[in-house]
C-alpha positions in Angstrom: -37.2 70.4 44.2 -39.7 68.0 43.0 -38.7 68.1 39.6 -34.9 67.4 40.8 -35.8 64.5 43.1 -38.0 62.8 40.3 -35.0 63.2 37.9 -32.9 61.7 40.4 -34.9 58.9 41.7 -34.4 56.3 38.8 -31.4 54.0 40.0 -28.8 54.0 42.6 -27.2 57.5 41.8 -30.7 58.9 42.1 -31.5 57.3 45.6 -27.9 58.6 46.6 -28.8 62.3 45.6 -32.0 62.0 47.6 -30.3 60.8 50.6 -28.0 64.1 50.3 -30.7 66.2 50.1 -32.4 65.0 53.0 -29.6 65.1 55.2 -28.9 68.6 54.6 -29.0 70.6 58.2 -28.8 74.0 56.9 -31.7 76.2 57.3 -30.8 79.0 55.3 -33.1 79.3 52.3 -30.6 80.5 49.8 -27.9 78.1 51.0 -30.7 75.4 50.5 -31.6 76.7 46.9 -28.0 76.4 46.0 -27.5 73.1 47.6 -30.5 71.7 45.5 -29.1 73.3 42.3 -25.8 71.7 42.9 -27.7 68.1 43.7 -29.6 68.5 40.3 -26.2 69.0 38.2 -24.7 66.1 40.0 -27.9 63.9 39.5 -27.7 65.0 35.6 -24.2 64.6 35.1 -24.3 61.1 36.9 -27.0 60.0 34.5 -25.2 60.9 31.4 -21.7 59.5 32.7 -20.4 55.8 32.5 -21.0 54.1 35.8 -17.8 52.9 37.4 -18.0 50.1 39.6 -16.8 50.0 43.2 -13.4 48.0 43.4 -14.1 44.8 44.9 -11.8 42.3 46.6 -9.9 40.0 44.6 -11.3 36.9 46.4 -14.8 38.2 45.5 -14.3 39.2 41.8 -15.4 36.9 39.1 -13.5 36.7 35.8 -15.1 38.2 32.9 -13.9 36.9 29.4 -12.3 39.6 27.4 -14.6 38.8 24.4 -17.8 39.6 26.4 -16.3 42.9 28.1 -18.2 45.9 26.6 -16.0 48.9 25.6 -17.9 51.2 28.0 -16.7 49.3 30.9 -13.0 50.4 30.1 -12.2 53.4 32.6 -11.1 56.8 31.0 -7.5 57.7 30.8 -5.7 58.4 34.0 -7.4 55.4 35.8 -5.5 52.1 36.8 -7.1 49.4 34.9 -5.9 45.7 34.7 -7.0 43.7 31.6 -8.9 40.7 32.4 -7.2 37.3 31.6 -8.1 35.3 28.6 -10.1 32.2 29.5 -9.6 29.0 27.7 -12.5 27.8 26.0 -14.1 24.6 27.8 -14.5 21.2 25.9 -18.3 21.7 25.2 -17.7 25.1 23.7 -15.1 23.7 21.5 -17.4 20.9 20.2 -19.9 23.4 19.4 -17.5 25.5 17.6 -16.0 22.7 15.3 -16.8 23.0 11.3 -19.0 20.3 10.5 -17.2 19.8 7.3 -14.0 19.1 8.8 -14.7 15.5 9.8 -15.3 14.7 6.1 -12.5 16.4 4.4 -10.2 14.7 7.1 -11.5 11.4 5.9 -11.2 12.2 2.4 -7.3 13.1 3.2 -6.8 9.7 5.0 -8.6 7.8 2.1 -6.5 9.7 -0.3 -3.3 8.9 1.4 -4.2 5.1 1.6 -5.0 4.7 -2.3 -1.7 6.4 -2.9 0.1 3.8 -1.0 -1.4 1.0 -3.2 1.1 -1.6 -4.1 1.3 -4.8 -6.4 0.5 -5.6 -10.1 -3.2 -4.5 -10.1 -5.3 -1.4 -10.0 -9.0 -1.9 -9.3 -11.9 0.2 -9.6 -12.1 2.8 -6.9 -8.4 3.0 -6.4 -5.9 5.3 -8.0 -2.2 5.4 -8.9 -0.9 8.7 -7.8 2.2 10.5 -9.2 5.4 9.1 -8.1 3.9 5.5 -7.5 3.5 2.4 -10.0 2.2 -1.2 -10.4 5.1 -3.8 -10.6 4.9 -7.4 -12.1 4.9 -10.1 -9.7 8.3 -10.9 -11.1 9.5 -7.2 -10.7 10.8 -6.9 -14.4 7.8 -4.5 -15.6 6.0 -1.6 -14.3 3.0 0.9 -15.1 4.3 4.2 -13.7 3.1 7.7 -13.0 6.5 9.7 -13.0 7.1 12.3 -10.6 6.6 14.8 -13.6 3.0 13.3 -14.2 4.2 11.0 -17.2 2.2 7.8 -17.7 4.9 4.9 -18.7 5.4 1.3 -19.4 8.7 0.0 -18.2 10.4 -3.3 -19.4 13.6 -4.2 -17.6 14.0 -0.4 -16.8 13.4 0.4 -20.3 10.6 3.0 -21.2 8.8 1.1 -23.9 5.6 3.0 -24.0 4.4 6.4 -22.9 0.8 8.4 -23.0 2.0 11.1 -25.3 4.7 13.9 -25.1 2.6 16.7 -23.9 0.6 14.5 -21.5 1.1 15.6 -17.7 -1.2 14.4 -14.9 -1.3 13.7 -11.4 -3.0 10.4 -10.8 -4.3 7.4 -12.8 -7.7 5.7 -11.8 -10.8 4.0 -13.0 -13.8 6.2 -12.9 -17.2 5.0 -11.6 -18.4 4.8 -15.0 -15.4 2.2 -15.8 -13.1 4.5 -17.6 -9.2 4.2 -17.3 -8.1 7.9 -17.1 -5.2 10.0 -16.4 -6.0 13.2 -14.5 -4.5 16.3 -13.6 -6.7 17.8 -10.9 -10.1 17.7 -12.1 -9.2 17.6 -15.9 -8.8 14.1 -17.8 -5.5 14.5 -19.5 -5.6 10.8 -21.2 -8.3 8.1 -21.6 -8.0 4.3 -22.7 -10.2 3.5 -25.6 -12.3 1.2 -23.4 -15.4 1.1 -21.2 -16.5 -1.2 -18.2 -13.0 -1.1 -16.7 -12.7 -2.9 -13.5 -9.1 -3.7 -13.0 -5.6 -3.1 -14.7 -3.0 -5.6 -14.4 0.8 -5.7 -15.1 1.8 -9.2 -16.3 5.0 -11.0 -15.8 5.1 -10.9 -19.5 5.0 -7.2 -19.8 1.5 -6.8 -20.9 -0.8 -4.4 -19.5 -4.4 -5.5 -19.7 -7.6 -4.1 -18.6 -10.5 -6.3 -17.7 -14.1 -5.9 -17.0 -15.6 -7.3 -13.8 -16.6 -10.6 -15.7 -13.1 -10.9 -16.7 -13.2 -10.3 -20.2 -10.2 -8.3 -21.8 -11.7 -4.7 -22.8 -8.4 -3.1 -23.2 -4.7 -4.3 -24.4 -1.8 -1.8 -24.1 -0.4 -3.4 -27.3 -3.5 -2.3 -29.3 -3.6 1.3 -28.0 -3.2 4.1 -30.6 -0.2 5.3 -28.7 3.7 6.5 -29.3 6.2 3.7 -28.8 10.0 4.5 -28.5 13.1 2.6 -29.6 11.8 3.2 -33.4 14.4 1.4 -35.9 16.5 0.1 -33.0 16.4 -3.6 -34.3 19.7 -5.4 -33.7 20.5 -7.8 -36.9 21.2 -11.4 -36.3 21.8 -13.9 -39.2 20.7 -17.4 -39.1 24.1 -18.2 -41.0 26.2 -16.9 -38.2 28.9 -19.6 -37.3 28.0 -19.0 -33.5 24.8 -21.0 -33.8 24.0 -21.9 -37.4 25.1 -25.4 -36.8 22.7 -25.6 -33.1 20.1 -28.3 -33.7 16.8 -27.2 -34.5 14.2 -29.9 -34.8 15.5 -32.3 -37.6 17.7 -29.9 -38.7 19.7 -27.0 -37.6 19.3 -22.9 -37.1 21.1 -22.5 -40.4 18.6 -24.3 -42.6 15.3 -24.2 -40.5 15.9 -21.3 -38.2 14.6 -18.3 -39.8 11.8 -17.8 -37.2 13.9 -17.8 -34.0 16.5 -15.7 -35.7 13.8 -13.0 -36.7 12.0 -13.4 -33.4 15.3 -12.6 -31.7 15.9 -9.3 -33.8 12.1 -8.3 -33.4 12.2 -8.0 -29.6 15.8 -6.7 -29.6 14.1 -3.0 -30.0 12.3 -3.6 -26.6 14.2 -5.7 -24.0 17.9 -7.1 -23.6 19.2 -9.1 -26.5 18.5 -12.8 -26.6 20.8 -15.1 -29.0 19.2 -17.1 -31.9 20.4 -20.2 -30.2 18.5 -19.7 -26.9 15.1 -18.7 -28.6 15.6 -22.0 -30.9 15.8 -24.1 -28.1 12.8 -22.3 -26.1 10.8 -22.5 -29.0 11.6 -26.2 -29.8 11.1 -27.3 -26.1 7.9 -25.4 -25.5 6.4 -24.1 -28.9 5.2 -25.7 -32.0 7.2 -27.6 -34.4 4.5 -27.1 -37.1 1.3 -26.5 -35.1 -1.7 -28.4 -36.7 -5.4 -28.0 -35.5 -4.3 -27.3 -32.0 -2.1 -30.4 -31.8 1.7 -30.7 -31.7 3.2 -32.4 -34.6 6.9 -32.2 -35.0 8.2 -32.5 -38.5 11.5 -31.8 -40.4 10.3 -28.3 -41.3 10.6 -25.0 -39.3 8.4 -23.7 -36.6 4.9 -21.9 -37.0 3.4 -18.8 -35.7 2.3 -20.4 -32.4 5.7 -20.5 -31.1 5.8 -16.5 -31.6 3.1 -16.5 -28.9 4.7 -18.8 -26.6 8.1 -17.2 -26.7 6.8 -13.8 -26.5 5.1 -14.5 -23.1 8.2 -16.4 -21.9 10.5 -13.1 -22.9 8.3 -10.7 -21.5 7.1 -8.6 -24.7 3.7 -8.2 -26.2 2.6 -10.3 -29.3 -0.5 -9.4 -31.3 -1.8 -11.0 -34.2 -2.6 -8.7 -37.5 -5.1 -9.8 -40.0 -5.1 -6.9 -42.5 -2.7 -4.6 -44.0 -4.3 -1.7 -42.2 -3.2 -3.3 -38.7 0.2 -3.8 -40.4 0.8 -0.2 -41.2 -0.9 0.8 -37.9 1.6 -1.3 -35.8 4.6 0.1 -37.7 3.6 3.7 -37.3 3.4 3.0 -33.5 7.0 1.8 -33.6 6.4 -2.1 -33.3 8.2 -4.6 -35.2 6.4 -7.1 -37.2 7.1 -10.9 -37.8 6.0 -12.0 -41.4 5.7 -15.8 -42.3 6.1 -15.4 -46.3 5.4 -18.1 -48.8 7.6 -19.4 -51.6 9.2 -19.5 -53.9 9.4 -16.0 -53.9 11.5 -13.0 -53.7 12.0 -14.0 -49.8 13.0 -17.9 -50.6 13.4 -20.4 -52.9 11.5 -22.9 -50.5 8.4 -23.4 -49.0 8.3 -20.5 -46.5 10.4 -18.0 -44.8 10.2 -15.4 -41.9 11.5 -11.9 -42.1 10.9 -8.8 -39.8 9.5 -5.6 -40.7 10.4 -2.3 -38.9 9.6 1.5 -39.7 6.9 3.1 -42.0 6.5 5.7 -44.5 4.1 6.2 -47.2 3.3 2.7 -47.5 6.8 1.4 -47.4 8.7 -0.6 -44.7 12.0 -2.0 -44.1 12.3 -5.8 -44.5 14.9 -7.2 -42.4 16.0 -10.7 -43.6 18.0 -13.3 -41.5 19.4 -14.8 -44.6 23.0 -14.0 -45.6 23.6 -11.7 -48.4 20.0 -9.7 -48.2 19.7 -8.2 -44.7 17.8 -5.1 -45.7 15.2 -4.1 -48.5 12.8 -1.4 -48.8 9.2 -3.1 -50.0 5.7 -1.7 -50.0 3.4 -3.6 -47.1 0.9 -4.1 -49.8 3.8 -6.6 -51.4 4.6 -8.1 -48.3 1.0 -8.9 -47.3 0.3 -10.5 -50.7 3.0 -13.0 -50.2 2.0 -14.2 -46.7 1.8 -18.0 -46.2 -1.8 -19.5 -46.2 -0.7 -22.8 -44.6 -2.5 -23.5 -41.6 0.2 -25.3 -39.8 2.3 -22.4 -39.8 -0.4 -19.8 -38.9 -1.8 -19.3 -35.6 -5.1 -17.5 -34.4 -5.6 -17.0 -38.1 -2.6 -14.9 -38.7 0.8 -15.3 -40.5 1.9 -11.6 -39.4 2.4 -10.9 -35.5 3.4 -7.5 -34.0 5.8 -7.6 -31.3 6.5 -4.8 -28.3 
């Protein structure tokens, strides 16, 4: 009996068995022995079985969260059991369990959304031009676009004049921390401008896309980029002898006699923008350009306009104009699909006079098509070497050291 009592004295169940044995009033030894054996069995079984708490009044019961309820507290089959209600976490517990990286990620998403909404004509360092957005010049005529398909394009009057390649697909255009202008697809760079120290890129009212450093120095110009251009060979032909404008006054004479430059310019730009008549070009060159540009001073004479008028008119009509100072630069410009205005000296096959202006378009194995505004000889195929050898060397007709200018 001592063993049985000592085995049942640990905990509330043992105390209950001890009280049961002591409270027995039967004096029969056999009956007492049987009762003691039954008490020992009950004590052992209650120690090994899970304890079932006595039911409490609903008002006295405290809520127990489901996630902290042990599996041993669930009654066996056949016992009525109501699952405790799930308690809502408090504000303090929510703050403790919040992911510490969630706030930075949310900030990055907000910053990205802000950058995607960038407007205007300039992309600055630290910003990006997302897919489906564009920079637009202040006059609304020109744009730098990352299309919805991820193509980087330059638009003039709604026409694609330049793109970054047929197989290039990206998601955003941006200036990196190292000053590189890149088109990226995720983390991969799919196109990169050949320039460093870029701080901002601007789409001008004349269609030029220019990248400048923080100091304002031009470090990249789109017209000088080694890239593919569209509209090859689509030069509209004009003759300076056409009766619609041949008698229009141009300086001391008329377009028929001295208007080869405005007529050639009208042809050269026709591949990249809506057409403009030689009469309109001649009037603008006479009013705003040079009529023979000598040592930085405007001197008007009886002869035709010089190369300074090309740069002035190009800015007005929204096309790019770049001086070419070598035959290799001419070949590269023609390969890129640009047109070239050439000021040639005479007497030669180009003219019996002092100077004449023609247009070059297309390139194949050192040969190009020469488009002449004078009647009777509109198209000829000549080598760029030959055309270069007949360039004019008169300073009054050259500008920025060049008699050849690339357009587009």
